[in-house]
MIDOSE-1310 file (N, C-alpha, C; in nm, 2 decimals, decimal comma, always signed):
residues 286
mkip	+0,08/-0,12/+0,00/+0,00/+0,00/+0,00/+0,09/+0,12/+0,00; +0,07/+0,21/-0,10/+0,15/+0,33/-0,11/+0,08/+0,45/-0,05; +0,13/+0,51/+0,06/+0,07/+0,62/+0,12/+0,16/+0,74/+0,10; +0,11/+0,86/+0,06/+0,19/+0,97/+0,04/+0,24/+1,03/+0,17
capi	+0,37/+0,99/+0,20/+0,43/+1,02/+0,33/+0,50/+1,15/+0,33; +0,53/+1,21/+0,21/+0,61/+1,33/+0,20/+0,56/+1,44/+0,29; +0,42/+1,47/+0,28/+0,37/+1,58/+0,37/+0,39/+1,55/+0,51; +0,38/+1,43/+0,56/+0,40/+1,40/+0,70/+0,54/+1,43/+0,74
flfl	+0,64/+1,38/+0,67/+0,78/+1,41/+0,70/+0,81/+1,56/+0,70; +0,74/+1,63/+0,61/+0,76/+1,78/+0,60/+0,72/+1,84/+0,73; +0,60/+1,80/+0,78/+0,55/+1,85/+0,90/+0,64/+1,82/+1,02; +0,69/+1,69/+1,02/+0,77/+1,65/+1,13/+0,90/+1,73/+1,14
sfav	+0,95/+1,76/+1,02/+1,08/+1,83/+1,02/+1,07/+1,97/+1,08; +0,95/+2,03/+1,09/+0,94/+2,16/+1,15/+0,88/+2,16/+1,29; +0,85/+2,04/+1,34/+0,78/+2,02/+1,46/+0,87/+2,05/+1,58; +0,80/+2,09/+1,69/+0,87/+2,11/+1,82/+0,85/+1,98/+1,89
plfa	+0,96/+1,92/+1,95/+0,94/+1,80/+2,03/+0,84/+1,82/+2,14; +0,76/+1,73/+2,16/+0,65/+1,74/+2,26/+0,62/+1,60/+2,31; +0,64/+1,58/+2,44/+0,62/+1,45/+2,50/+0,48/+1,45/+2,56; +0,39/+1,36/+2,51/+0,26/+1,35/+2,56/+0,23/+1,20/+2,57
qerp	+0,13/+1,17/+2,66/+0,09/+1,03/+2,68/-0,02/+1,00/+2,58; +0,02/+0,93/+2,47/-0,08/+0,89/+2,37/-0,12/+0,75/+2,41; -0,25/+0,73/+2,42/-0,31/+0,60/+2,47/-0,28/+0,49/+2,36; -0,25/+0,37/+2,40/-0,22/+0,27/+2,30/-0,34/+0,20/+2,24
yfvt	-0,44/+0,27/+2,20/-0,56/+0,22/+2,14/-0,57/+0,24/+1,99; -0,63/+0,14/+1,92/-0,64/+0,15/+1,78/-0,79/+0,17/+1,74; -0,88/+0,12/+1,82/-1,02/+0,14/+1,79/-1,09/+0,22/+1,89; -1,06/+0,20/+2,02/-1,13/+0,27/+2,13/-1,08/+0,41/+2,14
yshe	-1,17/+0,50/+2,17/-1,13/+0,64/+2,20/-1,14/+0,66/+2,35; -1,04/+0,74/+2,40/-1,04/+0,78/+2,54/-1,11/+0,92/+2,54; -1,13/+0,97/+2,66/-1,20/+1,09/+2,68/-1,10/+1,21/+2,67; -0,98/+1,19/+2,65/-0,88/+1,29/+2,65/-0,88/+1,36/+2,51
meep	-0,88/+1,49/+2,51/-0,89/+1,57/+2,39/-0,75/+1,63/+2,35; -0,74/+1,67/+2,22/-0,62/+1,73/+2,17/-0,61/+1,87/+2,24; -0,48/+1,91/+2,27/-0,46/+2,04/+2,33/-0,49/+2,15/+2,22; -0,56/+2,26/+2,26/-0,60/+2,36/+2,17/-0,48/+2,41/+2,09
gnle	-0,49/+2,42/+1,96/-0,38/+2,47/+1,87/-0,28/+2,36/+1,83; -0,29/+2,24/+1,89/-0,19/+2,14/+1,85/-0,25/+2,05/+1,74; -0,16/+2,01/+1,65/-0,19/+1,92/+1,54/-0,12/+1,79/+1,56; -0,19/+1,68/+1,57/-0,13/+1,55/+1,57/-0,15/+1,47/+1,44
iemy	-0,04/+1,43/+1,39/-0,04/+1,35/+1,26/-0,02/+1,20/+1,29; -0,11/+1,12/+1,25/-0,11/+0,98/+1,28/-0,12/+0,89/+1,16; -0,06/+0,78/+1,16/-0,08/+0,68/+1,06/-0,10/+0,54/+1,13; -0,22/+0,49/+1,11/-0,26/+0,36/+1,17/-0,28/+0,26/+1,06
nvvg	-0,23/+0,14/+1,08/-0,23/+0,03/+0,98/-0,28/-0,10/+1,04; -0,34/-0,18/+0,96/-0,38/-0,31/+1,00/-0,35/-0,41/+0,89; -0,31/-0,53/+0,93/-0,28/-0,64/+0,84/-0,37/-0,76/+0,88; -0,44/-0,82/+0,79/-0,52/-0,94/+0,82/-0,53/-1,03/+0,70
nppg	-0,57/-1,15/+0,73/-0,58/-1,26/+0,63/-0,71/-1,33/+0,65; -0,83/-1,29/+0,59/-0,95/-1,35/+0,62/-0,96/-1,49/+0,56; -1,02/-1,59/+0,62/-1,03/-1,72/+0,57/-1,10/-1,72/+0,43; -1,05/-1,79/+0,33/-1,11/-1,79/+0,20/-1,09/-1,67/+0,12
gnaf	-1,01/-1,57/+0,17/-0,99/-1,44/+0,10/-0,84/-1,41/+0,09; -0,81/-1,30/+0,04/-0,67/-1,25/+0,02/-0,63/-1,17/+0,14; -0,50/-1,18/+0,18/-0,44/-1,09/+0,28/-0,45/-0,95/+0,24; -0,47/-0,86/+0,34/-0,49/-0,72/+0,30/-0,41/-0,63/+0,40
fgst	-0,38/-0,51/+0,36/-0,31/-0,41/+0,44/-0,40/-0,28/+0,43; -0,46/-0,24/+0,54/-0,54/-0,12/+0,55/-0,47/-0,01/+0,62; -0,48/+0,11/+0,57/-0,41/+0,22/+0,63/-0,49/+0,34/+0,64; -0,47/+0,42/+0,74/-0,54/+0,55/+0,76/-0,44/+0,66/+0,80
vefe	-0,44/+0,77/+0,73/-0,36/+0,88/+0,77/-0,46/+0,98/+0,84; -0,42/+1,03/+0,96/-0,52/+1,12/+1,03/-0,45/+1,25/+1,07; -0,53/+1,35/+1,07/-0,49/+1,49/+1,11/-0,58/+1,53/+1,22; -0,54/+1,54/+1,34/-0,62/+1,57/+1,45/-0,58/+1,70/+1,51
ygvk	-0,68/+1,80/+1,52/-0,65/+1,93/+1,56/-0,73/+1,97/+1,68; -0,67/+2,03/+1,78/-0,74/+2,08/+1,89/-0,80/+2,22/+1,87; -0,93/+2,23/+1,84/-1,00/+2,35/+1,81/-1,01/+2,43/+1,94; -1,07/+2,37/+2,04/-1,09/+2,43/+2,17/-1,05/+2,32/+2,27
awwt	-1,05/+2,36/+2,40/-1,02/+2,26/+2,50/-1,13/+2,16/+2,50; -1,25/+2,19/+2,46/-1,37/+2,10/+2,47/-1,40/+2,04/+2,33; -1,32/+2,08/+2,23/-1,36/+2,04/+2,09/-1,24/+2,00/+2,01; -1,24/+1,87/+1,96/-1,13/+1,82/+1,88/-1,19/+1,78/+1,75
sefy	-1,12/+1,82/+1,64/-1,17/+1,78/+1,50/-1,06/+1,70/+1,43; -1,10/+1,60/+1,35/-1,00/+1,51/+1,29/-1,05/+1,47/+1,15; -0,95/+1,47/+1,06/-0,98/+1,44/+0,92/-0,89/+1,31/+0,88; -0,96/+1,21/+0,82/-0,89/+1,09/+0,78/-0,88/+1,07/+0,63
ldgq	-0,78/+1,01/+0,58/-0,77/+0,96/+0,45/-0,74/+0,81/+0,46; -0,82/+0,73/+0,39/-0,81/+0,58/+0,40/-0,77/+0,52/+0,27; -0,69/+0,41/+0,28/-0,66/+0,33/+0,16/-0,63/+0,19/+0,20; -0,62/+0,10/+0,10/-0,59/-0,04/+0,13/-0,53/-0,11/+0,01
stqn	-0,45/-0,21/+0,04/-0,39/-0,29/-0,06/-0,42/-0,44/-0,03; -0,47/-0,51/-0,13/-0,51/-0,65/-0,12/-0,43/-0,74/-0,20; -0,37/-0,84/-0,14/-0,29/-0,94/-0,22/-0,37/-1,00/-0,33; -0,30/-1,02/-0,45/-0,36/-1,07/-0,57/-0,47/-0,98/-0,62
dsti	-0,47/-0,86/-0,58/-0,58/-0,77/-0,63/-0,53/-0,63/-0,67; -0,55/-0,53/-0,59/-0,50/-0,40/-0,62/-0,48/-0,31/-0,50; -0,43/-0,19/-0,52/-0,41/-0,09/-0,41/-0,50/+0,03/-0,45; -0,58/+0,07/-0,36/-0,68/+0,17/-0,39/-0,69/+0,27/-0,27
ftgf	-0,73/+0,39/-0,31/-0,77/+0,49/-0,21/-0,92/+0,47/-0,19; -0,96/+0,45/-0,06/-1,10/+0,41/-0,03/-1,19/+0,52/+0,02; -1,13/+0,64/+0,05/-1,22/+0,75/+0,09/-1,17/+0,83/+0,21; -1,26/+0,91/+0,27/-1,22/+1,00/+0,37/-1,33/+1,00/+0,48
rwen	-1,29/+1,05/+0,60/-1,38/+1,06/+0,71/-1,35/+1,20/+0,78; -1,45/+1,26/+0,84/-1,44/+1,38/+0,92/-1,51/+1,36/+1,05; -1,44/+1,37/+1,16/-1,50/+1,35/+1,29/-1,49/+1,48/+1,37; -1,58/+1,49/+1,47/-1,57/+1,59/+1,57/-1,60/+1,53/+1,71
rvrp	-1,52/+1,57/+1,81/-1,55/+1,52/+1,94/-1,57/+1,64/+2,03; -1,67/+1,63/+2,11/-1,71/+1,74/+2,21/-1,72/+1,69/+2,35; -1,65/+1,76/+2,44/-1,65/+1,71/+2,58/-1,74/+1,81/+2,66; -1,86/+1,77/+2,70/-1,95/+1,86/+2,77/-1,91/+1,90/+2,91
lmge	-1,83/+1,82/+2,98/-1,79/+1,85/+3,11/-1,64/+1,86/+3,12; -1,59/+1,98/+3,15/-1,44/+2,00/+3,16/-1,40/+1,96/+3,30; -1,27/+1,95/+3,32/-1,22/+1,90/+3,45/-1,22/+1,74/+3,45; -1,17/+1,69/+3,56/-1,16/+1,54/+3,57/-1,27/+1,49/+3,66
hwin	-1,35/+1,40/+3,61/-1,46/+1,34/+3,69/-1,44/+1,19/+3,70; -1,52/+1,13/+3,78/-1,52/+0,98/+3,80/-1,54/+0,91/+3,66; -1,64/+0,96/+3,59/-1,67/+0,92/+3,45/-1,68/+1,05/+3,37; -1,60/+1,05/+3,26/-1,59/+1,17/+3,17/-1,65/+1,14/+3,04
pviy	-1,77/+1,20/+3,00/-1,83/+1,17/+2,87/-1,78/+1,26/+2,76; -1,78/+1,20/+2,64/-1,75/+1,28/+2,52/-1,85/+1,24/+2,41; -1,90/+1,33/+2,34/-1,99/+1,31/+2,23/-1,91/+1,31/+2,10; -1,93/+1,21/+2,01/-1,85/+1,19/+1,89/-1,95/+1,18/+1,77
aefe	-1,92/+1,26/+1,67/-2,00/+1,25/+1,54/-1,90/+1,25/+1,42; -1,93/+1,16/+1,33/-1,84/+1,14/+1,21/-1,92/+1,13/+1,09; -1,87/+1,19/+0,98/-1,93/+1,16/+0,84/-1,82/+1,09/+0,77; -1,87/+0,98/+0,70/-1,78/+0,89/+0,63/-1,82/+0,87/+0,49
dtsa	-1,73/+0,89/+0,39/-1,75/+0,86/+0,25/-1,64/+0,77/+0,20; -1,67/+0,64/+0,20/-1,57/+0,54/+0,17/-1,63/+0,43/+0,08; -1,55/+0,34/+0,03/-1,59/+0,22/-0,04/-1,47/+0,13/-0,04; -1,50/+0,00/-0,02/-1,40/-0,11/-0,01/-1,30/-0,08/+0,10
dksl	-1,34/-0,02/+0,21/-1,25/+0,02/+0,32/-1,21/-0,11/+0,40; -1,09/-0,11/+0,44/-1,04/-0,23/+0,52/-0,95/-0,18/+0,63; -0,98/-0,05/+0,68/-0,90/+0,00/+0,79/-0,94/-0,06/+0,92; -1,07/-0,10/+0,93/-1,12/-0,16/+1,05/-1,11/-0,07/+1,17
revv	-1,14/+0,06/+1,15/-1,13/+0,15/+1,26/-1,25/+0,14/+1,36; -1,35/+0,06/+1,32/-1,46/+0,02/+1,41/-1,52/-0,10/+1,35; -1,59/-0,18/+1,43/-1,67/-0,29/+1,39/-1,81/-0,27/+1,44; -1,91/-0,27/+1,35/-2,05/-0,25/+1,39/-2,14/-0,35/+1,31
ghdg	-2,26/-0,36/+1,36/-2,36/-0,44/+1,29/-2,31/-0,58/+1,27; -2,32/-0,63/+1,15/-2,28/-0,77/+1,12/-2,15/-0,77/+1,04; -2,06/-0,67/+1,06/-1,93/-0,67/+0,99/-1,86/-0,80/+1,03; -1,80/-0,86/+0,93/-1,72/-0,98/+0,95/-1,65/-1,04/+0,83
vpdf	-1,61/-1,16/+0,83/-1,53/-1,22/+0,72/-1,60/-1,21/+0,59; -1,73/-1,22/+0,57/-1,79/-1,21/+0,44/-1,77/-1,08/+0,37; -1,74/-0,97/+0,45/-1,72/-0,84/+0,39/-1,59/-0,83/+0,32; -1,50/-0,93/+0,33/-1,37/-0,93/+0,27/-1,36/-1,02/+0,15
sdsn	-1,47/-1,08/+0,11/-1,47/-1,18/+0,00/-1,47/-1,12/-0,14; -1,53/-1,00/-0,16/-1,54/-0,94/-0,29/-1,40/-0,88/-0,33; -1,38/-0,87/-0,46/-1,26/-0,81/-0,52/-1,28/-0,66/-0,49; -1,17/-0,58/-0,50/-1,17/-0,44/-0,49/-1,26/-0,37/-0,59
avar	-1,25/-0,43/-0,71/-1,33/-0,37/-0,82/-1,48/-0,38/-0,79; -1,53/-0,49/-0,73/-1,67/-0,50/-0,70/-1,70/-0,43/-0,57; -1,61/-0,43/-0,47/-1,64/-0,37/-0,34/-1,65/-0,22/-0,35; -1,57/-0,16/-0,44/-1,57/-0,01/-0,44/-1,70/+0,04/-0,51
lnke	-1,78/-0,05/-0,58/-1,90/+0,00/-0,63/-2,01/+0,03/-0,53; -1,99/-0,03/-0,41/-2,08/-0,01/-0,29/-2,03/+0,11/-0,21; -2,07/+0,23/-0,25/-2,04/+0,35/-0,19/-2,10/+0,37/-0,06; -2,03/+0,39/+0,05/-2,08/+0,40/+0,18/-2,07/+0,54/+0,23
reme	-2,18/+0,61/+0,24/-2,19/+0,74/+0,30/-2,27/+0,73/+0,43; -2,19/+0,74/+0,54/-2,25/+0,70/+0,67/-2,23/+0,81/+0,77; -2,32/+0,82/+0,87/-2,30/+0,90/+0,99/-2,28/+0,81/+1,11; -2,18/+0,84/+1,18/-2,15/+0,75/+1,30/-2,15/+0,84/+1,42
lkli	-2,22/+0,79/+1,53/-2,22/+0,85/+1,66/-2,16/+0,76/+1,76; -2,09/+0,82/+1,86/-2,04/+0,75/+1,97/-2,06/+0,82/+2,10; -2,08/+0,74/+2,20/-2,08/+0,80/+2,34/-1,95/+0,74/+2,40; -1,85/+0,83/+2,43/-1,72/+0,79/+2,48/-1,73/+0,82/+2,63
lgsn	-1,69/+0,71/+2,71/-1,69/+0,73/+2,85/-1,55/+0,69/+2,90; -1,48/+0,78/+2,97/-1,35/+0,75/+3,02/-1,32/+0,78/+3,16; -1,24/+0,71/+3,23/-1,20/+0,73/+3,37/-1,05/+0,71/+3,38; -0,99/+0,78/+3,47/-0,85/+0,76/+3,51/-0,85/+0,73/+3,66
yrgf	-0,78/+0,62/+3,70/-0,78/+0,57/+3,83/-0,65/+0,51/+3,87; -0,57/+0,57/+3,95/-0,44/+0,52/+4,00/-0,35/+0,49/+3,88; -0,35/+0,57/+3,78/-0,26/+0,55/+3,67/-0,32/+0,48/+3,56; -0,44/+0,41/+3,58/-0,51/+0,33/+3,48/-0,60/+0,43/+3,40
nise	-0,61/+0,41/+3,27/-0,71/+0,47/+3,19/-0,81/+0,36/+3,15; -0,94/+0,38/+3,17/-1,04/+0,29/+3,13/-1,14/+0,36/+3,04; -1,16/+0,31/+2,92/-1,24/+0,38/+2,82/-1,34/+0,28/+2,76; -1,47/+0,33/+2,75/-1,57/+0,25/+2,69/-1,64/+0,34/+2,58
niia	-1,66/+0,28/+2,46/-1,73/+0,34/+2,35/-1,86/+0,27/+2,32; -1,97/+0,34/+2,30/-2,09/+0,28/+2,25/-2,12/+0,34/+2,11; -2,13/+0,26/+2,01/-2,13/+0,31/+1,87/-2,26/+0,28/+1,81; -2,31/+0,38/+1,73/-2,43/+0,37/+1,64/-2,39/+0,43/+1,51
eknl	-2,42/+0,35/+1,40/-2,38/+0,40/+1,27/-2,50/+0,38/+1,17; -2,52/+0,48/+1,09/-2,63/+0,48/+1,00/-2,58/+0,51/+0,85; -2,60/+0,41/+0,76/-2,58/+0,44/+0,62/-2,69/+0,53/+0,57; -2,65/+0,64/+0,50/-2,75/+0,73/+0,46/-2,84/+0,68/+0,35
anep	-2,81/+0,56/+0,29/-2,89/+0,51/+0,18/-3,00/+0,42/+0,24; -3,07/+0,48/+0,34/-3,20/+0,42/+0,39/-3,17/+0,27/+0,44; -3,06/+0,25/+0,51/-3,03/+0,12/+0,57/-3,05/+0,14/+0,73; -3,07/+0,03/+0,80/-3,10/+0,04/+0,94/-2,97/+0,08/+1,02
wefg	-3,00/+0,14/+1,14/-2,89/+0,17/+1,23/-2,81/+0,04/+1,27; -2,68/+0,05/+1,28/-2,60/-0,06/+1,32/-2,53/-0,02/+1,45; -2,50/-0,12/+1,53/-2,44/-0,09/+1,66/-2,31/-0,17/+1,69; -2,23/-0,11/+1,78/-2,11/-0,18/+1,81/-2,06/-0,12/+1,95
yawa	-1,94/-0,17/+1,99/-1,88/-0,13/+2,11/-1,73/-0,14/+2,10; -1,66/-0,07/+2,19/-1,52/-0,08/+2,20/-1,48/-0,06/+2,35; -1,39/-0,13/+2,40/-1,35/-0,11/+2,54/-1,20/-0,13/+2,55; -1,13/-0,05/+2,64/-0,99/-0,06/+2,65/-0,94/-0,02/+2,79
vsrp	-0,83/-0,07/+2,83/-0,77/-0,02/+2,96/-0,62/-0,02/+2,93; -0,55/+0,08/+2,99/-0,40/+0,09/+2,98/-0,34/+0,16/+3,10; -0,21/+0,15/+3,11/-0,14/+0,21/+3,22/+0,01/+0,22/+3,18; +0,07/+0,34/+3,21/+0,22/+0,34/+3,19/+0,29/+0,24/+3,28
lkla	+0,41/+0,20/+3,23/+0,48/+0,10/+3,31/+0,53/+0,17/+3,44; +0,55/+0,31/+3,44/+0,59/+0,38/+3,55/+0,52/+0,52/+3,55; +0,47/+0,56/+3,66/+0,39/+0,68/+3,66/+0,48/+0,81/+3,68; +0,58/+0,80/+3,76/+0,66/+0,92/+3,79/+0,77/+0,92/+3,68
asah	+0,80/+1,04/+3,63/+0,91/+1,06/+3,53/+1,04/+1,05/+3,60; +1,14/+1,00/+3,52/+1,28/+0,99/+3,57/+1,34/+1,13/+3,59; +1,44/+1,14/+3,67/+1,51/+1,26/+3,69/+1,60/+1,30/+3,58; +1,64/+1,20/+3,50/+1,73/+1,23/+3,38/+1,65/+1,19/+3,26
kcaf	+1,70/+1,25/+3,14/+1,64/+1,22/+3,02/+1,68/+1,08/+2,97; +1,59/+1,00/+2,91/+1,63/+0,87/+2,86/+1,52/+0,83/+2,76; +1,57/+0,75/+2,66/+1,48/+0,71/+2,56/+1,39/+0,59/+2,60; +1,44/+0,51/+2,68/+1,37/+0,38/+2,71/+1,33/+0,37/+2,86
crer	+1,31/+0,48/+2,92/+1,26/+0,48/+3,06/+1,12/+0,42/+3,06; +1,09/+0,35/+3,17/+0,96/+0,28/+3,18/+0,84/+0,37/+3,16; +0,85/+0,50/+3,20/+0,73/+0,59/+3,19/+0,70/+0,62/+3,04; +0,79/+0,59/+2,95/+0,77/+0,61/+2,81/+0,69/+0,49/+2,74
fqtg	+0,67/+0,39/+2,82/+0,60/+0,27/+2,76/+0,46/+0,27/+2,83; +0,36/+0,23/+2,75/+0,22/+0,20/+2,80/+0,18/+0,07/+2,75; +0,11/-0,01/+2,83/+0,06/-0,14/+2,79/-0,09/-0,14/+2,83; -0,16/-0,23/+2,76/-0,30/-0,23/+2,79/-0,37/-0,35/+2,72
lemy	-0,50/-0,34/+2,72/-0,58/-0,45/+2,65/-0,70/-0,38/+2,58; -0,73/-0,42/+2,46/-0,84/-0,36/+2,39/-0,94/-0,47/+2,34; -1,07/-0,44/+2,34/-1,17/-0,54/+2,29/-1,28/-0,46/+2,22; -1,33/-0,51/+2,11/-1,43/-0,44/+2,03/-1,51/-0,54/+1,95
gglg	-1,63/-0,50/+1,90/-1,71/-0,59/+1,82/-1,84/-0,53/+1,78; -1,92/-0,60/+1,70/-2,05/-0,56/+1,65/-2,16/-0,61/+1,74; -2,27/-0,53/+1,74/-2,39/-0,57/+1,82/-2,52/-0,58/+1,73; -2,50/-0,61/+1,60/-2,61/-0,62/+1,52/-2,67/-0,49/+1,47
drhs	-2,79/-0,49/+1,43/-2,86/-0,37/+1,38/-3,00/-0,36/+1,44; -3,07/-0,26/+1,39/-3,20/-0,23/+1,45/-3,30/-0,35/+1,44; -3,28/-0,42/+1,33/-3,37/-0,54/+1,31/-3,33/-0,66/+1,37; -3,20/-0,67/+1,40/-3,14/-0,80/+1,46/-3,03/-0,76/+1,56
fgls	-3,07/-0,69/+1,67/-2,98/-0,65/+1,77/-2,93/-0,77/+1,85; -2,80/-0,78/+1,88/-2,75/-0,89/+1,96/-2,61/-0,94/+1,90; -2,58/-1,06/+1,94/-2,45/-1,12/+1,91/-2,45/-1,21/+1,79; -2,56/-1,24/+1,74/-2,57/-1,34/+1,63/-2,50/-1,28/+1,50
qtsh	-2,41/-1,36/+1,44/-2,34/-1,32/+1,32/-2,27/-1,18/+1,34; -2,20/-1,17/+1,45/-2,12/-1,05/+1,47/-1,98/-1,09/+1,50; -1,88/-1,01/+1,47/-1,74/-1,04/+1,49/-1,69/-0,96/+1,61; -1,59/-1,02/+1,68/-1,54/-0,96/+1,81/-1,39/-0,99/+1,81
yigp	-1,31/-0,89/+1,86/-1,17/-0,90/+1,87/-1,12/-0,86/+2,00; -1,00/-0,91/+2,04/-0,94/-0,88/+2,17/-0,79/-0,89/+2,15; -0,71/-0,80/+2,22/-0,57/-0,82/+2,21/-0,49/-0,72/+2,30; -0,37/-0,75/+2,33/-0,29/-0,66/+2,41/-0,24/-0,55/+2,32
tmnw	-0,21/-0,43/+2,39/-0,16/-0,32/+2,31/-0,04/-0,26/+2,39; +0,04/-0,19/+2,31/+0,16/-0,13/+2,37/+0,20/-0,01/+2,28; +0,25/+0,09/+2,35/+0,32/+0,20/+2,27/+0,44/+0,25/+2,34; +0,52/+0,32/+2,27/+0,64/+0,38/+2,32/+0,66/+0,52/+2,26
tapn	+0,68/+0,62/+2,35/+0,70/+0,76/+2,31/+0,84/+0,80/+2,31; +0,90/+0,83/+2,20/+1,04/+0,87/+2,19/+1,06/+1,01/+2,25; +1,19/+1,04/+2,28/+1,21/+1,18/+2,34/+1,17/+1,29/+2,25; +1,17/+1,27/+2,11/+1,13/+1,38/+2,02/+0,98/+1,39/+2,00
gttl	+0,90/+1,31/+2,08/+0,75/+1,31/+2,07/+0,69/+1,21/+1,98; +0,76/+1,14/+1,90/+0,71/+1,04/+1,82/+0,66/+0,92/+1,90; +0,54/+0,87/+1,87/+0,48/+0,75/+1,94/+0,46/+0,64/+1,85; +0,52/+0,52/+1,88/+0,50/+0,40/+1,80/+0,41/+0,31/+1,88
sfsp	+0,31/+0,25/+1,81/+0,21/+0,16/+1,87/+0,21/+0,03/+1,80; +0,17/-0,08/+1,88/+0,16/-0,21/+1,82/+0,06/-0,29/+1,90; -0,02/-0,38/+1,82/-0,11/-0,47/+1,89/-0,15/-0,59/+1,80; -0,12/-0,71/+1,85/-0,18/-0,83/+1,78/-0,31/-0,85/+1,84
qfgl	-0,41/-0,87/+1,75/-0,55/-0,89/+1,80/-0,61/-1,01/+1,74; -0,70/-1,08/+1,82/-0,74/-1,21/+1,78/-0,89/-1,22/+1,78; -0,95/-1,28/+1,67/-1,09/-1,29/+1,65/-1,14/-1,40/+1,75; -1,26/-1,37/+1,81/-1,32/-1,45/+1,91/-1,42/-1,55/+1,86
ndys	-1,45/-1,55/+1,73/-1,54/-1,65/+1,68/-1,52/-1,67/+1,53; -1,59/-1,76/+1,47/-1,56/-1,79/+1,33/-1,60/-1,68/+1,23; -1,68/-1,59/+1,28/-1,73/-1,47/+1,20/-1,62/-1,36/+1,19; -1,52/-1,38/+1,28/-1,41/-1,28/+1,28/-1,29/-1,33/+1,20
iprl	-1,21/-1,23/+1,16/-1,08/-1,27/+1,10/-0,99/-1,32/+1,21; -0,92/-1,44/+1,19/-0,85/-1,50/+1,31/-0,75/-1,41/+1,38; -0,67/-1,34/+1,30/-0,57/-1,25/+1,36/-0,56/-1,12/+1,28; -0,54/-1,01/+1,36/-0,51/-0,88/+1,30/-0,38/-0,83/+1,37
yrfg	-0,30/-0,77/+1,29/-0,18/-0,71/+1,34/-0,19/-0,56/+1,31; -0,19/-0,48/+1,42/-0,21/-0,33/+1,41/-0,08/-0,27/+1,45; -0,04/-0,16/+1,38/+0,07/-0,08/+1,42/+0,05/+0,06/+1,37; +0,11/+0,15/+1,44/+0,09/+0,29/+1,41/+0,20/+0,38/+1,45
isye	+0,20/+0,50/+1,40/+0,30/+0,61/+1,44/+0,23/+0,74/+1,44; +0,26/+0,82/+1,54/+0,20/+0,95/+1,56/+0,30/+1,05/+1,60; +0,27/+1,18/+1,57/+0,36/+1,29/+1,61/+0,27/+1,41/+1,64; +0,30/+1,48/+1,74/+0,22/+1,60/+1,78/+0,30/+1,73/+1,76
ieqf	+0,24/+1,82/+1,69/+0,31/+1,95/+1,66/+0,24/+2,06/+1,75; +0,32/+2,12/+1,83/+0,26/+2,21/+1,93/+0,23/+2,35/+1,86; +0,11/+2,40/+1,88/+0,07/+2,53/+1,83/+0,10/+2,54/+1,68; +0,04/+2,45/+1,60/+0,07/+2,43/+1,46/+0,05/+2,56/+1,38
lsyf	-0,05/+2,64/+1,40/-0,08/+2,76/+1,32/+0,02/+2,87/+1,34; +0,09/+2,86/+1,46/+0,19/+2,97/+1,48/+0,30/+2,97/+1,38; +0,33/+2,85/+1,32/+0,44/+2,85/+1,22/+0,40/+2,93/+1,10; +0,27/+2,94/+1,06/+0,23/+3,02/+0,95/+0,23/+3,17/+0,98
hrgg	+0,19/+3,20/+1,11/+0,20/+3,34/+1,15/+0,34/+3,39/+1,16; +0,43/+3,30/+1,20/+0,57/+3,34/+1,22/+0,63/+3,36/+1,08; +0,59/+3,27/+0,98/+0,64/+3,29/+0,85/+0,59/+3,41/+0,78; +0,46/+3,45/+0,81/+0,41/+3,57/+0,74/+0,46/+3,70/+0,79
sq	+0,52/+3,70/+0,92/+0,57/+3,82/+0,98/+0,71/+3,85/+0,94; +0,78/+3,75/+0,87/+0,92/+3,77/+0,84/+0,93/+3,85/+0,71
């Protein structure tokens, strides 16, 4: 899968190093918002081999911007490459997350809304309805004829307790082509290996590593809500944040039933640019 990486590396070359705790989740959202004015550039990838189908590589490039302390907006570009088939651009997504309660509470809610315009997508950024192995049987030429314009809503609930982050997502998705609402869930927990920062700078101090567990799956649709013919995945997660602010993430994930892909391998890289728009203001004043 060829992803246009040149813009990403251009941004990184002008970025200010920034150390932040990025949660090691690939599907689940935590309640934590992007800092106002900061831009985070992320690339998340998944590799899978569905039974009876061809192995695939799904990829998403994300641009996450902190509009306000209570509002984060994110734009996605999706693509995929399928063995013995082709490499294609599959579409885009635009999401907004709003946090109605500021400050830290026992449970912190966030409201999420996303518009998606994709076809033949294999990024598996969420699993809803009856998503499963049968969705990966068509060739890219056939699958991309099925244009999916969808609205996705999530209720994100997050808590921090003694260094642990616990996040739950309740998902409802509606294809705008008069199809029923589909439902899903995601759940994750994580913790840094060490809470207190070391007195000296180091690349591989324990506080730069986070480990956790993630689980997600579909819950059917409005006509057939439940677990019948739904796929579910679980797996350990880990990330490492380098001294320059780059975060690397990895997770092997395992299907929990025959309707799921047996194994998924997820990996990602992200970088946060502090006060992104100030670079343009600075350049214009020179």
